[in-house]
N, C-alpha and C positions, 0 to 999 in steps of 0.2 A: 559357113562351117559351125557347127553345134558347140556351144559355151562349155558342154562337158562331154568328152568324146566317150560313146560306149555303141555297144553292137546290140542295142535293143531291137525285138521283134514287135511288130503291133500287137500281136496276140501276146495275153499272159503268158510268161515262162512256165516251165513244170517246176522250178525253184518256186517261184510266188504261189502256183497252185497247191505245194508242198506247205509253205508257210501259212496260206490262208485256211487250209485245213485245220493247222494245228491251232492256227487263231481261233476257228469256230468252236473247236473241242474247249479250250479254255476261256471262252465266253469273251467278247468284244466289251470291254465297258460302255453302258449307257450313255455315261456322260461324253463319250467320246464320238457316239453317235449323233448325238444331240447337238454338239459343238460344232461337227463338221458340215452336219445338215445346215444348220443355222449358219455358218460361214459360206455354203454356196447358194444359200436363198437370198442371202444379203451381197452377193459377190460383186467385187468392186473391180470388174475387170476393165481394160482401157482400151477399148476399140479406137481405131482412127479413120477417118475419112479424109478421100483426096479429091476431094471436090466432085460431089455427084450432079450429074446430069438432070435436067430438071424434067428430062424424059424418062427417069429412072425412078420407080416408086419403090423405094427400099422396103417399106413396111408390106407393101401387098408381095412384092417377091419373096420376101423371107416367110411369110405365111403360106404361099405356093410351095417352098420347099421343106417345109416341116413335114416329117414322115418319110422322108426319101432317104435312102442310103448315103453317106457322104461322097460316094463317088457320083452319083446321080446328081445330089445336090451343088457339089463344085462343078459340074458340066455345065448344068443350067444356069447357075450363078455367072459363069466365064460368058456364056454367049450372051445372057441379058445385059451385061456389061459390056460386052462388044459391040453389041447393038445400040446401045444408050451413048458409049463414050469412044467407039471406035479403039477401046484398050481394055484390056482385061487384067490388070497389074495384080500381084500377090498380094499386096496389101489392101486392096478393095476385096479381094475374095476373102482374105480374112475376116474383114469384117463384117461380111456376109455371112459367113460359117460359123462366127461369134453367136450370131442371134438366133442361127437355127439352133446349134449347140445349148444355148441357154434355154430355150423352150422346150426341147427334147428332154432335157434333164430335169427340169420344171414337172414336166409331166412324170416321170418317174418317182420324183421325191414327193409330189401331191398325191399319188396314187393311194387308195386306200387299203389296196393289197400291199403285203410286202415285197419290193422288189426281188427277182431272180436274177440269175445271170443271163438270161435270155434279154430280157428288161433293158438290161444296161447293155446289149451287145450294140445298138446303135448310137448311144452316147458315147462309147469307149471308143467307137470307128472315129467320130467327130476329134474326140482328144488325141490320138494318134495322127489325123491328117493337121490338124492346128499345129502340134508340136514339130510335126516335118516340116511344115511352111515356115515357122520360125527358124528352125533348125538352118534352112536354105538361104532365109533372109536377115541374119545377124552373123556379124563378122565375116562377111563374106568373100573379102578380098585376103586370103590367106591369114586369118585370123585378126584382121585389122576391118575398122570399118567401112562399108561400102558407101557410096552415093545414095542408094534407094534401099539401105538397110531399116529395117522396123526399129522405132525407138526401144531402148534398153527397158522402159518401163513396161511398154506394151508385150515385150517377149516376157519379161519375168512373171508379169501377173496371168499370161497365158500358161506358162509351166506350172505356175502355182495353182492356178484354178483347175487346169488338168490332173494334177497330182492329187489335189483335194478329192476330185470326183473318183480318182482311182482308189483312193482309200475307203471311201464309202461305199464303193463298187465291190470290197472286199477284195483289193490287190495290192497290200500292203507295199511289197517289193518293189512293185513299178512306181506305187506312190512316192517313195522315199527318193528313186531316182529323178523323177520329173520335179519334186520339190528342191532337191539338192542343185539341179539345173537352174532353178529359180534362183537360189539364193548366191549363185556364182555370179548370174546377172547382175543381182542388186548389188553386189560387192564393185560392180564398175561404175556405179552411181554414186559420185564423191560427197553431194550435197543433195540427199533426198529433200524432197519437200514433205509436209505433214500427210498428204495423202500416200505417198509413196512410203513413208515411214510406217503408216497403219498397215499400208500390203504386205511389207516386209515383216511386222509382228505378225499378222496374223499368218505368214508363209511360215515363220518359225515354230508357230503353236501347231500348224497343221504338219509339222516334221516331227515335232516332238510325238503328238498322237500317232504318227506312222511307226515311230521307233517304240512306243509304248505298244503297238500291237503286235509289233515284231518282238518282243520281249526284251528288247534293248533297252534297259531302263536307266543305266546311266547315261548314255547319251540323250534320251529323253528329257531327263532331269536338265542337262545342260541347256537344251533349247527351250525348256519351259523357261529357266531364267532369264534367256536372253530375249525372249519375247515379252516377259512381265517388265523387263526394263526399258523397252521399247515402249509398252504401252503405258506404262507410268507418265510418261513425259508427255503424252498426247491429251488434249484437253477434254476429249469425250469417249475415251475409251474405258467406258464401264465393263467392259468385257474382262477387266484385270481381276475382278474377284473372282469370276469362274475361273480364270486361269488359274489362280492362285490355288483355288480349290484341286485343280486336276494335278499341279504340282505335289500338293500334298499327297494326294493318292499315289504318285508315282513314287513317292519316298517310301510310304507305307508297303508299297508291293515289292519294294527293292531288297534282293537278298542282303543278310548281313554281310557289311563291307561296302556295298555298292550305293548306300544313300549318301549323297551329296549334301551335308549339311555341317553347317559348324555356326559359332556364335554370331561371326561377322555377319554371315549369311541370313540368319535368323531376323537378326537386328534389322538389316536391309530392308526386307521383305516387310516386317511389323511397322519400320518407320516410313516405308512406301505407302503403305494402305492408311497410315495415320494422316499423312500429308496431304492425299489425294482426298479422303473421305471425312477427315477430321478425328480427334481424340473420342473415343467412347461411342462412335458412330455404329451404325448396325454392323457396317461392313468391316470395321475396325475389330469389331466383338466377335464377329464371325473369323475373321483373318486369325486372333489370338487362339481361339478354339482350335481352329485345324491346324495350326501350325504348331501346337503344344501336343494335340495328339499324334501328328507326324514325327515329332520329335521322340516321344515314347515308342512309337513304331519302330524308330530308327536305333532304338537303345541310347538315347541321349537324355537321359532324366535331367541331367543339370541344365540342359535348354530349354525343355520343357517347364522346370521349375520356375524359372524368372518368367516365363511368359503367363503361366498361371498368376504367379503373384501379381504382374500387372492386372490381369484379369478380373483377379480379385479386388483390387482397388478402385479399378472402374466401376464395376457392378455396385460396390458400397456406394461409390459417390451418386452413381444413377438411383439407387433405390432411396438412397436418404437414410436418415437416422431409424426410422419406423416403418419398416418392410413387411410386407404381408405374409402370409404364411407361405404361397408358392415363391416369392421371392427370395424369403429366409431359406428354404429347401434348396433352391437354386444356388445361393451363395455358398450354403454349407457343402453343396457337392463340388464346387470348384475348389474350397478351399481344403477338403479332404484330398482333392487330387493334387492340389499345389504341397500339402503337408507330405505326402507320399512322394511326390517326385523329388521334394527337398531332401526327405530322408535317404531316397536312392543316390541323389546327386552327393551328397554328404560321403555316402558310402563308396561312391565312383572316386570322388576326389581323394579318398584315404587309401584306396586301392592303388591311385597313382602317386601316393607320396605326398600329396599337397594338403598338409594339414591345415595351414590357414585357410585354404579355401573349404575343408571340412568344417571347420569352425564356425562360418561365415553361414553354410548351409545350414546346419545342425542349429543354430542361434534362431535362424528365421524359421525351421521347423517348429522349434518350441515356441515361437510366437503364434504361428499358426495353430497348434493343438493348445495352447491357452484359448485363442479366439474360439475353438469347436468345444470347449468346455471338458477336456480330455479328463480322466481319473488323476486325482492328485498323486496317487503312488506313480502313475506313469510320469508325469510331469517331474516328479523329484527324480527319478532314474533319468530321465533325459538330461535334467540339469547337471547331476553327477556325472554323465557320460560326457557334457559338455565341460565341466572342469577337466576331466581327464585331458580331453583334447587339448586343450588350451594350455595345460601343464604340459603335454608333449612337444607342441609347438613352440612353446617357449624355450624347453630345453634345446630343441631341435635348432632353434634361431641363434641360442647363445654358443652351442657347441660346433656348430657346421656340421660337415659331413659326418656321418657317425656310421657305426655299425647296426644290424637289425638287433642285437642284444644291447646296445646302448641305447636305442630308442625304446624298447621294452620296458628296460629300467625306469625312463623318464617318465613312460606313459602309465606306470603301476600306481595304483592309489595307496597313499601312504598308511592308511589306517587298515587294511586289509590282514587279517589275521593269518599266521604261518598255515593254518588248518584250509583255509579258503584259499590260499595262494596254491597249494599242493591240490587241492581239488581243481582248480580251474587251470591248471600249469598245461593243459593239452593247446596245440596251437590255434591260434585265431584266425579269421578268415572274415573277407568281406564279402559282399553281394558282388553281381558280375561286374565288371570294369565297364566304363563307357565311354572311353576315349578321350580327346583333348578336354580342357579346362571349359565350362561353359559361360563364363563370364570374362569378358574382356579386360576388366577391372583386377582380377586376381593372377598372381603369378603363376607361369608355367612352372609345374614340378621339377626341381632340380637335382632330387636325390631320392631314392626309395625308402619309405618309411612304413613300420610294422604295424599291423591293425591293434586297435584296442578291444575289438570285439569277438564276439563266438555266434557263431551261426551264419546263414546266408541271407538274411532278410531283416537285421535288426542291428542297432547302434549302441545296443545296451552295452556296458562293461563287463570283462568275464566274470566280476564277482558277483554281478547281478544276473547271472544265467544257472546258478546253481536252484535245485529243484526246492521251489517252496511247497507250502501247504498246497492241497489240491484247490480249494476255493479260491485263494489268492492267483493261485496261477491260472485258472480260467479267465478271471478279471483281466490281467495282464496280458492274456495272448489276445483277447477280444479287441482289447483297446491298440495294439500295435498291428494287429492283421488288418 
């Protein structure tokens, strides 16, 4: 009985062909092909033998079967087994066909020419037959284990390897089905060994790539995360950095609202890499860079800001007190990104009504700008904005829930002239909202609060937005952009 009931045919379905055509038009990510091919070439299949007769030369038999169709290879294998052992059980046949399958697949992958549908035909035939033999020899007693059933690890690894092969061959729909079967079987293993955990993690990574190839990015992100959590606990799973890179790519590709990212998740990923490779290691630095870029792509500047601040600190510690020209430029580039993300994060928190978080982020932004030697006029305006934010936050805390008009009065600068107040009486707005709070240490917003600023990309207070003399306007604009 098959672990996952379906009515698949051996040949790729029309639906799969349509999905493949769509995928080829959109372009399959290079990293996807590289990682899946690496998995295939490193494949950890779990063949088993049931006591070969000394009269059977297994290696010679497999070499003789290479190049034959799967039907011919199985027929010859059964005849050889029958002659050597007086028995040709399915378990022995699978052990033979697995070796022939891997040899045929290696020939396609190692070829200097790009594989075509025709070159994959023989290999995919072996995939179908191997999976059919697993279906027939697993949970064979009405959904219960039979005495001669294949071990669960063998069945799961065969399904996974065939699914991975289908994905690389350009059939993501069939790949997803085989990989799901593998995951179903892995679910029956209550206490997986380290080797089984590695195979399971690789299977989830392959499922994520298949879903990504099909454009199902939300599901792909979930599978990447589960694979990362599994690999992080394995001692030699250095593939975790590549997997994190793929996860960040999937985040960046996801449409608005489909990016599965949160402060808890980002902290988990960053901490996982830090624990595995060490704080400030090359892998840790790369992870912070990729996660921060993915958070910005997912319109989560608050999350990106905390990562950039950490990255800035680590780089300063690494380069020391006297960095060279190139190192200084790299530090300035990171800190400029950190400042921009902090400013955007403050705006996001302000739009959510979380003035305390906005104060925290804006204070950090000022420190970053000071380190970047921003113009004194810009810093003065930022400090005045911070004072206005603090005043509004204190008023809000003292009064509790209040109307927008009351908040606006609390946020107003006390020394603004009547003429300036009338000039800047138009409604204020913040930059685009960013979603939930970026830091777990900052309270979630309890009420809505108005903005203190005008314009979509600045935190300057309304009084600072009047038109200054042309020369001053140019300097201020350049410094803020």
